[in-house]
N, C-alpha and C positions, 0 to 999 in steps of 0.2 A: 178500369182494369185494376186488379188487386196486385199488390207487390208482396211476395213472400221471400223469406230467407231460407237458405238450405245450407247444410254443412256437407262438403265433399272433400275427399282427400286430394292431395296434390296431383297424383297420377290421373284421377278422374277429371280434374280441372284441365290438365294438359290435353287429355283426350277430347274434352269438350271444346277447347280452343282450337285444336287441330281440325276437328270435325266441322266446326263453324266456318273456318277458313276454306277447307277443302270443298265443302258443298256450297260455299258462298252465301251462307246465311248472313243477314245484315247485323246480327248480334248473337251472343251466346243464348240470350233469352229466346230468340226465335228457334235455335237448335233444340233447346229444352222443350219448348212447346211442340215441336215436330216429334220429338221422342215420346212425349206424353200421348199425343194423338196416335202414334204407331202402337204403343203399348195398349191403349184403350181399344183400338181396332182388333188387335190380336186377342185381347181378353173377351170381347164380344163374341168372336168366333168360337173360342174355347167354351164359353158359357152355354152356347147352343148345342154342344155335343150331348148325345144321349144314346142309350142302348149299349150294345156291345160294339166296341171299336178296336182298331189296331192303331198304335202310335209309336213314335220314337221320342224318348226324352233324352236330351243331350245336356250334359253338365260339364262345365270347366271350372276347376277350383284349384287353389293352392294345395300342394302336397301336404302342407301342414294342416289343412282342413279335412283331410281324409276321414277323420273320426265323425265329422258332421254328415258325411255321405253314407256311412255304414247303416244308420237306422233306416234310411230309405230302402236299402237293399233287403233288410230283414222285415220291415213292417209291410212291404208291398210285394212280398214273394209270390202272392197269389196271382198277380198280374204281370210279373216279369217273366218273359219267355227266355230272353237272353240278356246277359249283361256283359259289357266289354269295358275293361279298364286299360288305359294306355298312359304311360308317362310321357309328358311333353317336355319341351325345353323350358328353361327358367323356373324349374320347380313347380310346374303345373301338371295337373292330371285331367284327362278326358274320360268321362263316363258316358257310355251309351246304353240305354235301356230299351230293349224291344218289348213293347207292352201289348197285351191283349186282355180285354175284359170290359167290365162295366165302365162307362164314361165317367161316372161319379167317382170311382176309385182312381182312375187315371188323372182326373182333374184335381183330386185331393193330393196325389203325389206331386203333381206339377206345382200346386199352390205351396206345399211345404218346401219344395226346393227353391221356388222363386222368393219366398219370404226369408230364406236362410241367408244372412248377411255374408256368410263365408263362401257362398257360391258366386263365382265371377260371372259366369254366363249360364243361362238356363233357356232352353228352347224346347217347345213341344211341337212335334211335327206329326200331323194327321193326314194320311194319304186320302 
């Protein structure tokens, strides 16, 4: 087994510890491994998408990161049918994008959102 080190902020560490206890993982490392397996499984499903599809992209981000979401709205206007923005509590925002178009474009939008460090949560839902 290989040991790696990772930097995470205090809030993420609290979430990891809480999750580890709640789900009864034997260690935080087990929780991290389960998270990686889950992300890898989701990624494999998304990679298989092809042709014209419909999807929903959900983003949660800090209100201060709104500027990071704006390019997504403009750069992917060709596949966004509807976009809903809602202010949540604690200075967070929810963005819902109803998408229709080529899977490659939808995957690209998802990839850019997922790789953006300012996005707190990113989920692609394909019916």
